[in-house]
C-alpha positions in Angstrom: 95.9 96.5 100.9 97.1 97.9 97.5 95.7 96.9 94.1 96.7 97.6 90.6 94.9 97.2 87.3 95.9 98.0 83.8 93.4 99.6 81.5 93.4 100.4 77.9 95.4 103.6 77.0 93.6 106.6 78.2 90.8 104.9 80.1 90.4 104.6 83.8 88.5 102.2 86.1 84.8 103.1 86.0 84.1 102.3 89.6 84.6 105.0 92.2 87.1 104.2 95.0 85.6 102.9 98.2 85.7 105.0 101.4 89.3 106.0 102.4 90.7 104.6 99.1 92.8 106.5 96.7 92.6 105.5 93.0 95.3 107.0 90.7 95.5 106.4 87.0 98.8 107.0 85.1 98.4 108.0 81.5 99.1 107.2 78.7 99.7 103.6 80.0 96.2 103.6 81.6 97.6 101.8 84.6 95.3 102.4 87.6 96.4 101.6 91.2 94.4 101.8 94.4 95.4 101.9 98.0 94.1 103.0 101.4 94.9 106.6 102.1 97.6 106.9 104.8 98.7 103.3 104.5 101.1 103.3 101.5 104.7 102.3 102.6 107.0 105.4 102.3 110.2 104.8 100.4 111.7 108.3 100.5 110.5 109.1 96.9 109.7 112.7 97.2 107.1 113.6 99.8 105.1 110.9 101.5 102.1 109.8 99.4 103.3 112.0 96.5 102.6 111.1 92.9 106.2 110.0 92.6 106.1 107.9 95.8 102.9 106.2 94.5 104.3 105.6 91.1 107.5 104.0 92.3 105.6 101.9 95.0 103.7 100.3 92.1 106.5 99.9 89.6 105.5 102.8 87.4 108.5 104.6 85.9 108.5 108.4 86.7 112.0 109.9 86.3 113.3 111.8 89.3 116.9 112.9 88.7 117.2 114.8 91.9 115.8 111.9 94.1 112.5 113.7 94.7 114.0 116.8 96.4 112.3 119.5 94.3 115.6 120.3 92.7 114.7 119.5 89.1 111.7 119.0 86.9 112.1 115.4 85.6 109.0 114.2 87.6 106.8 116.8 85.9 103.2 115.5 85.3 99.9 116.9 84.2 97.0 116.4 86.5 94.0 115.6 84.3 91.5 114.9 87.1 91.3 115.0 90.9 93.5 118.1 91.6 91.2 118.8 94.6 92.6 115.6 96.2 96.2 116.9 96.1 98.2 119.2 98.3 98.3 122.9 97.3 101.4 123.9 95.4 103.9 125.7 97.6 106.4 128.4 96.4 109.3 126.1 96.0 107.4 123.8 93.6 106.0 126.8 91.7 109.5 128.3 91.3 110.9 125.0 90.1 108.0 124.4 87.7 108.8 127.7 86.0 111.8 125.9 84.5 109.8 122.8 83.3 109.4 122.0 79.6 105.8 122.2 78.2 104.4 123.9 81.4 100.6 123.8 81.5 98.0 125.1 84.0 97.6 121.6 85.4 101.4 120.9 85.8 102.7 119.5 89.0 106.0 118.0 90.2 105.3 114.4 91.1 107.7 114.5 94.1 105.8 117.4 95.6 102.1 116.8 94.8 100.7 114.7 97.7 97.4 112.9 98.1 95.6 114.8 100.9 92.3 112.8 100.9 90.7 109.7 99.4 89.4 109.9 95.9 90.3 109.6 92.2 93.3 111.2 90.5 94.4 110.9 86.9 97.9 112.1 85.8 99.6 112.1 82.5 103.4 111.6 82.2 104.5 113.8 79.3 106.0 112.0 76.3 109.3 113.8 76.6 109.5 112.4 80.2 108.6 108.9 79.2 111.4 108.7 76.6 114.2 109.4 79.0 116.8 106.7 79.4 117.2 106.3 83.1 120.1 104.9 85.1 118.0 102.1 86.6 117.6 100.4 83.2 
């Protein structure tokens, strides 16, 4: 029961997610996906229901050189909205983020930041990350 919808750059769906639904928008593409919390198939992309796992489940490119093992910073994202719906940052993630380019107060590693409850989340993939040439292409 997963849906996706593409919006204009920088805009998100106006409707709030229904009960037990997670709605996550990836900027700057403006691609919004929606799924039932706890029901997303897990494909070993970082932690279960992590931003990385969600992105890859819906065909959104988010680089992850270490395979989602919190050993690099290539899946670095900025959480623009809905940080309260994500897991708290643990020490390993905080230590790894200290090495990330363009670190901001809302920075998270996509492989570590997990959805913990239904709701709306908006993340931005930094330009330097979007321009990477990945082995899968």
